[in-house]
TIRO-2110 file (N, C-alpha, C; in Angstrom, 1 decimal):
// TIRO-2110
-5.6, 8.4, 11.1, N, 1, A
-5.8, 9.8, 11.7, CA, 1, A
-7.2, 10.1, 12.0, C, 1, A
-8.1, 9.7, 11.0, N, 2, A
-9.5, 9.9, 11.3, CA, 2, A
-10.0, 9.1, 12.4, C, 2, A
-9.7, 7.8, 12.5, N, 3, A
-10.1, 7.0, 13.6, CA, 3, A
-9.6, 7.4, 14.9, C, 3, A
-8.3, 7.9, 14.9, N, 4, A
-7.7, 8.5, 16.2, CA, 4, A
-8.5, 9.7, 16.6, C, 4, A
-8.8, 10.6, 15.7, N, 5, A
-9.6, 11.8, 16.0, CA, 5, A
-11.0, 11.4, 16.5, C, 5, A
-11.6, 10.4, 15.9, N, 6, A
-12.9, 10.0, 16.3, CA, 6, A
-12.9, 9.3, 17.7, C, 6, A
-11.8, 8.8, 18.1, N, 7, A
-11.8, 8.0, 19.4, CA, 7, A
-11.3, 8.9, 20.6, C, 7, A
-11.0, 10.1, 20.3, N, 8, A
-10.6, 11.0, 21.4, CA, 8, A
-11.7, 11.2, 22.4, C, 8, A
-11.4, 11.4, 23.7, N, 9, A
-12.4, 11.5, 24.7, CA, 9, A
-13.5, 12.5, 24.5, C, 9, A
-13.2, 13.6, 23.7, N, 10, A
-14.2, 14.6, 23.5, CA, 10, A
-15.2, 14.2, 22.4, C, 10, A
-14.9, 13.1, 21.6, N, 11, A
-15.8, 12.6, 20.6, CA, 11, A
-16.6, 11.4, 21.2, C, 11, A
-17.7, 11.2, 20.6, N, 12, A
-18.6, 10.2, 21.2, CA, 12, A
-18.8, 9.0, 20.2, C, 12, A
-17.7, 8.7, 19.6, N, 13, A
-17.7, 7.5, 18.7, CA, 13, A
-17.1, 6.3, 19.4, C, 13, A
-17.8, 5.2, 19.3, N, 14, A
-17.3, 4.0, 20.0, CA, 14, A
-16.3, 3.2, 19.2, C, 14, A
-15.7, 2.1, 19.8, N, 15, A
-14.8, 1.3, 19.1, CA, 15, A
-15.4, 0.5, 17.9, C, 15, A
-16.8, 0.4, 18.0, N, 16, A
-17.4, -0.3, 16.8, CA, 16, A
-17.3, 0.5, 15.6, C, 16, A
-17.0, 1.8, 15.7, N, 17, A
-16.8, 2.6, 14.5, CA, 17, A
-15.4, 2.9, 14.3, C, 17, A
-14.6, 3.2, 15.3, N, 18, A
-13.2, 3.6, 15.1, CA, 18, A
-12.3, 2.5, 14.8, C, 18, A
-12.6, 1.3, 15.3, N, 19, A
-11.7, 0.1, 15.1, CA, 19, A
-11.8, -0.3, 13.6, C, 19, A
-13.0, -0.5, 13.0, N, 20, A
-13.0, -0.8, 11.6, CA, 20, A
-12.4, 0.3, 10.7, C, 20, A
-12.6, 1.5, 11.1, N, 21, A
-12.0, 2.6, 10.3, CA, 21, A
-10.4, 2.5, 10.4, C, 21, A
-9.9, 2.2, 11.5, N, 22, A
-8.4, 2.0, 11.6, CA, 22, A
-8.0, 0.8, 10.8, C, 22, A
-8.7, -0.3, 10.9, N, 23, A
-8.4, -1.5, 10.2, CA, 23, A
-8.4, -1.2, 8.6, C, 23, A
-9.4, -0.5, 8.2, N, 24, A
-9.5, -0.2, 6.7, CA, 24, A
-8.3, 0.6, 6.3, C, 24, A
-7.8, 1.5, 7.2, N, 25, A
-6.7, 2.4, 6.8, CA, 25, A
-5.4, 1.5, 6.6, C, 25, A
-5.3, 0.5, 7.5, N, 26, A
-4.2, -0.4, 7.3, CA, 26, A
-4.2, -1.2, 6.0, C, 26, A
-5.4, -1.6, 5.6, N, 27, A
-5.6, -2.3, 4.3, CA, 27, A
-5.3, -1.4, 3.1, C, 27, A
-5.7, -0.1, 3.2, N, 28, A
-5.5, 0.9, 2.2, CA, 28, A
-4.0, 1.1, 2.0, C, 28, A
-3.3, 1.2, 3.2, N, 29, A
-1.8, 1.4, 3.2, CA, 29, A
-1.1, 0.2, 2.5, C, 29, A
-1.6, -1.0, 2.8, N, 30, A
-1.0, -2.2, 2.2, CA, 30, A
-1.2, -2.2, 0.7, C, 30, A
-2.4, -1.8, 0.3, N, 31, A
-2.7, -1.8, -1.1, CA, 31, A
-1.9, -0.8, -1.8, C, 31, A
-1.7, 0.4, -1.2, N, 32, A
-0.9, 1.4, -1.8, CA, 32, A
0.6, 0.9, -2.0, C, 32, A
1.1, 0.2, -1.0, N, 33, A
2.4, -0.3, -1.1, CA, 33, A
2.5, -1.4, -2.2, C, 33, A
1.5, -2.2, -2.3, N, 34, A
1.5, -3.2, -3.4, CA, 34, A
1.5, -2.6, -4.8, C, 34, A
0.6, -1.6, -4.9, N, 35, A
0.5, -0.9, -6.2, CA, 35, A
1.8, -0.2, -6.5, C, 35, A
2.5, 0.4, -5.5, N, 36, A
3.8, 1.0, -5.7, CA, 36, A
4.8, 0.0, -6.2, C, 36, A
4.8, -1.2, -5.6, N, 37, A
5.8, -2.2, -6.0, CA, 37, A
5.5, -2.6, -7.5, C, 37, A
4.2, -2.8, -7.8, N, 38, A
3.9, -3.2, -9.2, CA, 38, A
4.3, -2.1, -10.1, C, 38, A
4.1, -0.8, -9.8, N, 39, A
4.4, 0.3, -10.6, CA, 39, A
6.0, 0.3, -10.9, C, 39, A
6.7, 0.1, -9.8, N, 40, A
8.2, 0.1, -9.9, CA, 40, A
8.6, -1.0, -10.9, C, 40, A
8.0, -2.2, -10.7, N, 41, A
8.4, -3.3, -11.6, CA, 41, A
8.0, -3.1, -13.0, C, 41, A
6.8, -2.5, -13.2, N, 42, A
6.4, -2.2, -14.6, CA, 42, A
7.3, -1.2, -15.2, C, 42, A
7.7, -0.2, -14.5, N, 43, A
8.6, 0.9, -15.0, CA, 43, A
10.0, 0.3, -15.3, C, 43, A
10.5, -0.6, -14.5, N, 44, A
11.7, -1.3, -14.8, CA, 44, A
11.6, -2.1, -16.1, C, 44, A
10.5, -2.8, -16.2, N, 45, A
10.3, -3.6, -17.5, CA, 45, A
10.2, -2.7, -18.7, C, 45, A
9.6, -1.6, -18.6, N, 46, A
9.5, -0.7, -19.7, CA, 46, A
10.8, -0.1, -20.1, C, 46, A
11.7, 0.0, -19.2, N, 47, A
13.0, 0.6, -19.4, CA, 47, A
14.1, -0.4, -19.8, C, 47, A
13.7, -1.7, -19.8, N, 48, A
14.7, -2.7, -20.2, CA, 48, A
14.8, -2.8, -21.7, C, 48, A
16.0, -3.0, -22.2, N, 49, A
16.2, -3.3, -23.6, CA, 49, A
15.8, -4.7, -23.9, C, 49, A
15.6, -5.1, -25.2, N, 50, A
15.2, -6.4, -25.5, CA, 50, A
16.3, -7.4, -25.1, C, 50, A
17.5, -7.0, -25.3, N, 51, A
18.7, -7.9, -24.9, CA, 51, A
18.7, -8.1, -23.4, C, 51, A
18.5, -7.1, -22.6, N, 52, A
18.4, -7.2, -21.1, CA, 52, A
17.3, -8.1, -20.7, C, 52, A
16.1, -7.9, -21.4, N, 53, A
15.0, -8.7, -21.0, CA, 53, A
15.2, -10.2, -21.4, C, 53, A
15.8, -10.5, -22.5, N, 54, A
16.1, -11.8, -22.9, CA, 54, A
17.0, -12.6, -22.0, C, 54, A
18.0, -11.8, -21.4, N, 55, A
18.9, -12.5, -20.5, CA, 55, A
18.4, -12.5, -19.0, C, 55, A
17.3, -11.9, -18.8, N, 56, A
16.8, -11.8, -17.4, CA, 56, A
15.7, -12.9, -17.2, C, 56, A
15.4, -13.1, -15.9, N, 57, A
14.3, -14.1, -15.6, CA, 57, A
12.9, -13.4, -15.6, C, 57, A
12.9, -12.2, -16.0, N, 58, A
11.6, -11.5, -16.0, CA, 58, A
10.7, -12.0, -17.1, C, 58, A
9.4, -12.0, -16.8, N, 59, A
8.4, -12.4, -17.8, CA, 59, A
7.9, -11.2, -18.5, C, 59, A
7.8, -11.2, -19.8, N, 60, A
7.4, -10.1, -20.6, CA, 60, A
6.0, -10.4, -21.3, C, 60, A
5.2, -9.4, -21.5, N, 61, A
3.9, -9.6, -22.2, CA, 61, A
4.1, -10.0, -23.6, C, 61, A
3.2, -10.8, -24.2, N, 62, A
3.2, -11.1, -25.6, CA, 62, A
3.1, -9.9, -26.4, C, 62, A
3.7, -9.9, -27.6, N, 63, A
3.7, -8.6, -28.4, CA, 63, A
2.3, -8.2, -28.7, C, 63, A
1.3, -9.1, -28.8, N, 64, A
-0.1, -8.7, -29.0, CA, 64, A
-0.7, -7.9, -27.9, C, 64, A
-0.1, -8.0, -26.7, N, 65, A
-0.6, -7.3, -25.6, CA, 65, A
0.0, -5.9, -25.5, C, 65, A
0.9, -5.6, -26.4, N, 66, A
1.6, -4.3, -26.3, CA, 66, A
1.0, -3.2, -27.2, C, 66, A
-0.2, -3.5, -27.8, N, 67, A
-0.8, -2.5, -28.6, CA, 67, A
-1.4, -1.3, -27.8, C, 67, A
-1.8, -0.3, -28.4, N, 68, A
-2.3, 0.9, -27.7, CA, 68, A
-3.4, 0.6, -26.8, C, 68, A
-4.4, -0.2, -27.2, N, 69, A
-5.6, -0.4, -26.4, CA, 69, A
-5.5, -1.8, -25.6, C, 69, A
-4.4, -2.5, -25.8, N, 70, A
-4.2, -3.8, -25.1, CA, 70, A
-5.0, -4.9, -25.6, C, 70, A
-5.7, -4.8, -26.8, N, 71, A
-6.5, -5.8, -27.3, CA, 71, A
-5.6, -6.8, -28.2, C, 71, A
-6.2, -7.9, -28.5, N, 72, A
-5.4, -8.9, -29.3, CA, 72, A
-5.8, -8.8, -30.7, C, 72, A
END
């Protein structure tokens, strides 16, 4: 939206500014989608019972990684 606004005829920004801005927006959108997928999978893992986890192909963290601060 910002790059579109900057590239309107009334603005004096060239493609050397607006095209990288548009490209970065695409990367940010892709990152947001990847983080969303990771969040969904983590939430699914957290809501699985031990039995469900044992019978699934999902990888679970080692019990030492499940402490409050994540330290070993």
